[in-house]
Every structure is written in C-alpha cells, then in structure tokens.
Backbone bond lengths (Angstrom), bond angles and torsions (degrees), N, CA, C in turn:
res aa  C-N    CA-C-N  psi(-1)  N-CA   C-N-CA  omega(-1)  CA-C   N-CA-C  phi
1 M - - - 1.454 - - 1.534 109.26 -
2 T 1.306 116.79 134.49 1.458 121.88 179.93 1.522 110.43 -82.72
3 I 1.321 116.29 141.38 1.461 122.80 177.43 1.532 109.45 -54.65
4 A 1.334 116.13 144.13 1.464 120.46 -177.18 1.528 109.93 -135.69
5 I 1.304 115.16 164.21 1.463 121.09 176.69 1.525 108.87 -56.25
6 G 1.329 115.83 133.52 1.456 122.00 -179.55 1.514 114.18 93.24
7 D 1.335 117.46 -12.71 1.459 121.27 178.29 1.520 110.34 -75.64
8 K 1.319 114.78 145.88 1.460 120.39 171.15 1.528 107.49 -76.78
9 L 1.324 115.40 138.89 1.458 120.16 178.42 1.531 109.38 -62.75
10 P 1.332 119.08 135.09 1.468 119.92 178.23 1.528 110.65 -64.46
11 D 1.319 115.69 147.85 1.463 121.07 -178.53 1.517 110.29 -94.97
12 V 1.319 115.83 103.98 1.460 122.15 177.24 1.527 109.19 -134.35
13 K 1.317 115.66 165.28 1.459 120.20 178.45 1.520 110.06 -90.80
14 L 1.334 115.58 131.11 1.453 123.58 172.16 1.519 106.63 -122.80
15 V 1.318 116.96 174.12 1.464 120.42 178.65 1.523 108.61 -123.48
16 K 1.327 115.39 118.12 1.469 121.32 175.57 1.519 107.03 -74.81
17 S 1.337 115.21 127.74 1.456 119.88 -170.34 1.520 112.69 -124.65
18 T 1.305 114.33 136.57 1.456 121.96 163.93 1.521 104.57 -125.76
19 E 1.309 117.40 176.59 1.464 118.54 179.20 1.525 110.65 -61.48
20 A 1.332 116.86 -32.15 1.460 120.63 -173.46 1.526 114.71 -102.40
21 E 1.329 118.60 -23.37 1.466 120.47 -171.58 1.518 111.83 -132.72
22 R 1.328 114.46 155.45 1.444 122.90 173.75 1.518 108.33 -134.78
23 E 1.333 116.16 135.42 1.458 121.19 -177.72 1.528 109.59 -137.86
24 P 1.338 118.37 118.02 1.461 119.63 177.07 1.531 110.41 -65.45
25 V 1.333 115.92 139.06 1.461 121.12 176.85 1.523 109.20 -135.73
26 Q 1.312 115.93 145.83 1.465 122.47 172.67 1.517 107.33 -95.90
27 T 1.315 116.74 130.36 1.459 120.00 -175.17 1.526 112.68 -61.06
28 A 1.335 118.47 -37.78 1.475 120.09 -179.05 1.522 110.96 -59.16
29 E 1.296 116.99 -42.04 1.467 121.11 -179.98 1.527 111.17 -78.36
30 Y 1.320 116.74 -41.22 1.458 120.77 -174.42 1.532 112.62 -63.25
31 F 1.322 117.53 -40.03 1.460 121.34 -176.10 1.524 113.50 -91.86
32 K 1.319 117.05 2.64 1.456 121.45 -179.62 1.530 110.41 -71.61
33 G 1.346 116.08 135.02 1.451 121.84 170.66 1.517 116.20 75.99
34 K 1.330 118.10 14.63 1.465 119.48 178.27 1.521 110.17 -146.33
35 K 1.328 114.55 161.55 1.461 120.91 176.98 1.526 107.33 -103.65
36 V 1.333 115.90 123.04 1.460 122.25 -171.41 1.527 110.66 -124.46
37 A 1.318 115.44 135.90 1.460 121.63 167.30 1.520 105.48 -98.07
38 L 1.315 116.33 111.41 1.464 122.08 -179.81 1.522 107.92 -109.45
39 F 1.325 116.01 131.95 1.460 118.81 173.61 1.520 108.41 -127.99
40 S 1.325 114.76 148.32 1.458 121.38 -177.91 1.518 109.29 -122.89
41 V 1.307 114.67 137.87 1.463 121.46 179.15 1.528 109.16 -118.15
42 P 1.338 117.27 151.51 1.463 118.91 177.57 1.527 113.46 -63.53
43 G 1.336 117.71 -27.97 1.455 118.46 178.57 1.513 112.97 -173.41
44 A 1.314 115.40 138.53 1.460 120.86 174.07 1.523 108.80 -61.97
45 F 1.303 116.45 147.64 1.463 124.69 178.21 1.523 113.98 66.08
46 T 1.332 118.37 9.53 1.460 120.07 175.09 1.529 108.74 -85.19
47 P 1.333 119.23 158.24 1.463 121.43 -168.75 1.540 116.71 -54.27
48 T 1.311 118.22 -61.09 1.469 119.94 -177.27 1.517 111.13 -66.11
49 C 1.315 116.71 -37.52 1.465 121.07 -179.07 1.526 111.10 -62.50
50 S 1.321 116.86 -42.88 1.462 121.85 -177.41 1.520 113.76 -82.79
51 A 1.322 117.12 -32.28 1.467 120.11 -176.06 1.521 113.11 -88.50
52 K 1.347 117.53 -26.80 1.463 119.69 -173.48 1.522 114.34 -128.86
53 H 1.337 116.86 -51.44 1.468 119.05 -168.51 1.526 112.15 -65.63
54 L 1.330 117.78 -61.51 1.461 120.84 179.35 1.530 111.76 -62.07
55 P 1.340 119.90 -46.89 1.467 118.98 179.15 1.531 113.79 -58.73
56 G 1.324 117.40 -32.77 1.465 120.50 177.79 1.518 112.20 -63.35
57 F 1.322 116.85 -40.94 1.468 119.90 178.84 1.529 111.02 -72.77
58 V 1.326 117.47 -33.88 1.464 120.30 175.83 1.529 109.08 -64.15
59 A 1.331 116.95 -48.36 1.470 121.68 -177.70 1.522 112.77 -65.01
60 N 1.328 117.24 -29.99 1.466 121.53 -176.86 1.526 113.59 -102.65
61 A 1.327 117.46 11.53 1.464 120.92 -176.67 1.530 112.46 -56.85
62 E 1.324 117.66 -47.19 1.467 120.09 -178.92 1.521 111.46 -63.66
63 A 1.321 117.32 -42.48 1.466 120.93 179.62 1.531 111.22 -64.98
64 L 1.323 117.17 -40.62 1.464 120.37 177.83 1.527 110.53 -63.51
65 K 1.307 116.40 -42.89 1.466 120.03 179.32 1.528 110.99 -66.84
66 A 1.325 117.53 -37.46 1.466 121.07 176.66 1.533 110.92 -65.23
67 A 1.336 116.97 -25.76 1.467 121.94 179.25 1.530 112.43 -88.17
68 G 1.345 116.74 6.48 1.460 119.66 174.48 1.510 116.53 107.30
69 I 1.329 118.10 2.17 1.465 121.20 178.03 1.528 108.49 -81.42
70 D 1.329 116.23 127.29 1.465 121.51 179.37 1.526 112.43 -83.52
71 E 1.331 116.05 -33.55 1.467 119.77 -176.45 1.517 109.39 -150.49
72 I 1.320 115.72 145.85 1.459 122.78 175.31 1.525 106.72 -111.11
73 V 1.336 115.82 128.67 1.458 121.70 -175.96 1.523 109.50 -125.81
74 C 1.319 115.94 135.30 1.461 122.85 173.39 1.522 107.99 -113.04
75 T 1.316 116.17 135.54 1.458 120.57 175.43 1.522 109.71 -132.06
76 A 1.319 114.87 153.09 1.463 121.83 176.73 1.521 108.26 -158.07
77 V 1.319 115.49 157.26 1.462 120.55 173.64 1.525 106.45 -81.68
78 N 1.312 113.85 76.87 1.467 124.24 176.61 1.516 106.77 -140.83
79 D 1.318 116.18 161.58 1.454 119.16 177.96 1.529 110.06 -74.46
80 P 1.333 117.70 159.68 1.464 120.60 -176.30 1.524 113.89 -64.88
81 F 1.320 118.04 -27.67 1.459 120.63 178.69 1.528 110.38 -66.58
82 V 1.322 116.53 -46.02 1.460 121.76 178.26 1.527 110.18 -63.00
83 M 1.320 117.88 -44.46 1.464 120.58 -179.32 1.531 111.07 -61.62
84 G 1.320 117.12 -40.86 1.462 120.48 179.26 1.512 112.59 -64.07
85 V 1.328 116.92 -45.77 1.465 121.02 -179.53 1.531 110.19 -68.50
86 W 1.338 117.14 -38.87 1.471 120.58 178.76 1.525 110.55 -62.51
87 G 1.324 116.63 -42.61 1.460 120.26 177.25 1.513 111.80 -59.52
88 K 1.311 116.61 -45.50 1.472 120.40 179.62 1.530 110.90 -65.91
89 A 1.310 117.31 -41.53 1.465 121.33 -178.57 1.527 112.29 -63.49
90 N 1.328 116.21 -24.82 1.455 120.77 -178.65 1.521 112.86 -102.66
91 G 1.325 117.40 11.74 1.459 121.48 176.25 1.508 113.45 56.78
92 S 1.316 116.63 48.31 1.459 119.43 -171.96 1.527 114.64 -117.75
93 P 1.320 119.33 57.15 1.461 118.05 177.37 1.530 112.50 -65.10
94 E 1.341 117.76 -20.69 1.460 119.89 178.83 1.519 113.29 -83.31
95 V 1.341 117.08 -2.06 1.465 121.71 177.06 1.526 108.20 -114.88
96 T 1.325 116.17 120.72 1.458 122.04 177.86 1.520 109.15 -79.54
97 M 1.320 116.23 130.77 1.463 121.42 179.17 1.531 109.36 -98.05
98 L 1.337 115.80 120.70 1.460 121.36 176.22 1.527 108.52 -118.34
99 A 1.316 115.57 111.45 1.466 121.53 -178.76 1.526 110.58 -79.43
100 D 1.328 115.50 133.78 1.463 124.11 175.98 1.527 107.02 -114.42
101 G 1.329 115.44 60.76 1.455 122.38 -170.30 1.516 116.09 -51.41
102 N 1.310 117.43 -37.25 1.467 120.88 -178.99 1.521 113.00 -96.64
103 G 1.331 116.96 -3.18 1.458 120.29 -178.83 1.517 113.74 76.92
104 D 1.323 117.89 14.37 1.474 120.65 -178.03 1.527 112.48 -63.61
105 F 1.334 116.53 -38.12 1.460 120.70 -178.15 1.526 110.73 -66.36
106 V 1.346 117.16 -50.63 1.469 118.83 -179.22 1.525 111.67 -65.81
107 K 1.327 117.51 -31.80 1.472 119.55 175.05 1.516 109.85 -63.40
108 A 1.332 116.83 -46.15 1.469 121.16 -178.87 1.534 111.22 -65.26
109 L 1.331 117.28 -29.88 1.465 121.27 177.52 1.529 112.28 -80.55
110 G 1.341 117.06 -14.65 1.463 121.28 -175.66 1.512 112.08 74.99
111 L 1.343 116.81 30.85 1.464 121.44 -174.91 1.533 112.83 -125.90
112 T 1.328 116.60 41.33 1.461 119.94 176.17 1.526 110.42 -83.28
113 M 1.308 114.99 161.90 1.469 121.04 172.43 1.520 108.12 -142.80
114 D 1.305 115.80 152.80 1.453 121.07 178.51 1.527 108.68 -98.58
115 G 1.323 116.00 106.85 1.453 121.53 178.66 1.517 112.55 -99.04
116 S 1.331 117.16 18.29 1.465 121.34 -176.67 1.519 113.13 -57.93
117 G 1.315 117.09 -33.58 1.458 120.86 179.97 1.521 112.43 -64.67
118 F 1.324 116.47 -17.95 1.464 122.00 179.01 1.524 111.86 -110.11
119 G 1.346 116.37 8.65 1.459 120.92 -178.81 1.518 113.72 77.16
120 L 1.334 117.21 19.21 1.471 121.34 -177.00 1.529 114.03 -101.40
121 G 1.320 118.00 -14.87 1.461 120.29 -177.28 1.520 111.26 70.01
122 Q 1.319 116.37 -155.12 1.464 121.82 179.72 1.525 109.29 -78.42
123 R 1.300 116.44 127.66 1.467 123.34 -178.50 1.522 109.74 -134.71
124 G 1.322 114.36 -178.86 1.459 120.51 172.96 1.515 109.35 -95.77
125 Q 1.325 115.46 148.17 1.453 120.20 173.94 1.530 109.26 -66.95
126 R 1.317 116.34 165.28 1.459 121.64 173.42 1.534 106.68 -81.91
127 F 1.336 116.65 121.66 1.466 120.66 -179.21 1.521 110.46 -158.44
128 A 1.315 114.99 169.72 1.461 122.06 171.97 1.519 107.89 -138.64
129 L 1.317 115.52 147.29 1.463 122.90 175.66 1.521 108.21 -130.66
130 V 1.318 116.37 147.50 1.453 121.17 166.32 1.519 104.80 -109.81
131 I 1.324 115.04 122.96 1.460 122.04 -173.93 1.522 108.05 -118.47
132 N 1.323 116.56 127.15 1.453 121.54 179.75 1.527 108.61 -119.62
133 D 1.322 115.74 111.28 1.468 122.24 -179.85 1.532 112.01 53.74
134 G 1.330 115.78 42.50 1.456 121.12 176.34 1.519 115.30 83.75
135 V 1.335 117.40 1.44 1.465 121.79 -179.49 1.527 108.38 -115.55
136 V 1.324 116.27 138.15 1.460 121.82 -177.12 1.531 110.24 -76.23
137 D 1.348 115.49 121.20 1.470 122.59 177.44 1.523 112.07 -94.98
138 K 1.329 116.48 -37.37 1.470 121.66 -176.44 1.527 108.85 -140.66
139 V 1.329 115.42 144.67 1.465 122.06 178.27 1.525 107.98 -130.88
140 F 1.333 116.19 125.49 1.458 122.64 179.60 1.524 108.14 -129.68
141 V 1.328 117.56 98.71 1.462 122.38 -177.72 1.526 108.70 -109.14
142 E 1.310 115.38 128.21 1.466 120.87 -179.40 1.528 111.63 -77.13
143 A 1.314 115.87 145.82 1.460 121.39 167.74 1.528 106.75 -69.65
144 P 1.332 118.79 153.49 1.468 120.38 179.78 1.528 112.19 -52.47
145 G 1.337 115.07 130.79 1.450 121.53 178.22 1.522 115.26 79.31
146 E 1.320 118.31 -1.17 1.467 121.99 -177.89 1.527 111.79 -96.26
147 F 1.324 115.00 157.94 1.467 122.13 170.77 1.523 106.99 -144.78
148 K 1.326 115.67 88.56 1.467 121.61 -179.22 1.519 110.47 -138.87
149 V 1.328 116.02 -66.54 1.472 120.55 -168.65 1.519 114.45 -77.09
150 S 1.324 118.10 -15.66 1.473 119.37 178.23 1.527 111.83 -98.40
151 A 1.325 117.06 1.96 1.464 121.77 178.89 1.525 109.90 -67.97
152 A 1.312 116.42 147.88 1.467 121.43 -179.33 1.520 111.87 -55.14
153 E 1.322 117.06 -41.46 1.460 121.22 -178.60 1.529 111.47 -62.28
154 Y 1.325 116.59 -41.07 1.465 120.95 179.61 1.521 111.00 -68.52
155 V 1.333 115.91 -43.34 1.472 119.99 177.49 1.522 109.16 -59.59
156 L 1.320 117.32 -46.78 1.468 121.71 -179.79 1.529 111.36 -59.09
157 E 1.315 117.48 -44.33 1.481 121.49 178.83 1.521 111.99 -62.51
158 N 1.324 117.38 -25.17 1.466 121.35 -174.48 1.523 114.04 -106.49
159 L 1.317 116.91 16.67 1.470 119.69 175.86 1.528 110.16 -77.93
C-alpha cells in the first residue's frame, strides 16, 4: 500500500549524512514536531537528480522555509557516504541528506521501483512528501520517467 495523506510516517532507521559524519536516525523521532519537505530521488549523481531535483530544492530553500517548512530532506536508496558527498558536491547545506541504504524507508512507504534494466537494482521512486509532526500532509509521486510534481517549485505552489 502506498503512503497517503493523513498516514503516519513509518518508523524506520535512516542515516543522516554529511561528507564527514554519519548519524543513525529513527524516522518517528526525527520528523516529530516539525514540518518537513522530503523529496526522494532514484539515485545520487544521476542526471535528473543532480541537474534538476536537488538543485531546485537548494534554490527554493528560503521560499520553502518562508512558507512554513522547517527542514528540507533528501533521501535516496544510496549509502550514507555517497549521500554525504553528493550533498557537498551540490552545495546543499540547507538540505539534510538521509540515506536509505537498504531501501527500507521506500519499501515501508510503498514507493519502490525496479531500476534493474538500468543497472540500478531496487530503488525508490521519484516523489516528494510534506510531513507535519510525523503525519503526511501532501504526497507528490511522479509517473515513471517524469519530473514535474516532485519538483521544489511544484511543492512550493501546493503548500
């Protein structure tokens, strides 16, 4: 079942990543008491993710925060080392990187995709969520191959 508006975020372990540090976090605790714009990409350093998705959230960070977002989070089925370096390479200190190395988070959300045809294995779909105190307020899931509804600009327009 895919996550829906009004659902409580599933409680799984992710790893908060910077280039230098890694810190395990439980989603139930991490998302408690704040409003978060979370977006997920199929993979760090992949074309659309690096050229459009992450840069869009970096460029719109101030506007999202002015609209009531406390934190912007990016997640992907990548290891925490890759997520940390990708964040630094894209100049994104205002975007928190949470690695979903085993894909447990996207599985619990019902948002996995099979990227085996591209040599990627099991990954997360491209999507964005607005989470308020651990509860899903908005769900934006892309159709395969699309990049529209999970873009920072679209999320901002729909807050």
